[in-house]
ZAMARGU-4260 file (C-alpha; in steps of 0.2 Angstrom, whole numbers, plus 5000, padded with zeros to 4 digits):
<rodrens>
0) 5303/5550/5400 | 5297/5540/5385 | 5280/5533/5382 | 5274/5515/5384 | 5276/5505/5368
5) 5259/5497/5362 | 5259/5479/5356 | 5253/5475/5339 | 5234/5471/5341 | 5233/5459/5327
10) 5248/5449/5333 | 5242/5450/5351 | 5226/5441/5345 | 5235/5427/5336 | 5250/5423/5347
15) 5252/5418/5365 | 5268/5420/5375 | 5275/5405/5385 | 5290/5405/5396 | 5303/5404/5383
20) 5294/5404/5366 | 5278/5409/5358 | 5263/5398/5353 | 5252/5400/5338 | 5239/5391/5329
25) 5243/5380/5314 | 5239/5387/5297 | 5227/5379/5284 | 5213/5375/5297 | 5199/5387/5292
30) 5191/5381/5276 | 5192/5369/5261 | 5197/5355/5273 | 5189/5341/5262 | 5204/5340/5250
35) 5217/5338/5264 | 5221/5321/5271 | 5216/5316/5288 | 5234/5315/5293 | 5237/5332/5288
40) 5222/5339/5297 | 5227/5329/5313 | 5244/5336/5314 | 5238/5354/5312 | 5226/5352/5326
45) 5237/5358/5341 | 5247/5374/5344 | 5265/5375/5337 | 5280/5383/5345 | 5288/5397/5335
50) 5307/5397/5332 | 5321/5406/5323 | 5317/5422/5314 | 5298/5420/5315 | 5300/5420/5334
55) 5310/5436/5335 | 5298/5445/5323 | 5283/5440/5333 | 5291/5444/5350 | 5295/5462/5344
60) 5276/5464/5339 | 5269/5457/5355 | 5283/5464/5367
</rodrens>
């Protein structure tokens, strides 16, 4: 019998599983926000759903 696979702890802190996809926080939201337009900051506010190759890579890390 094999051993249990551990999830990648760094990825586990950054991504959350949903029913079919994975949610993550938008990038460019930590510092140097003064040079960004209000529209850009507003659109980065919520969580985004991952898709494509990024989704497959993250699912492998968080299992």
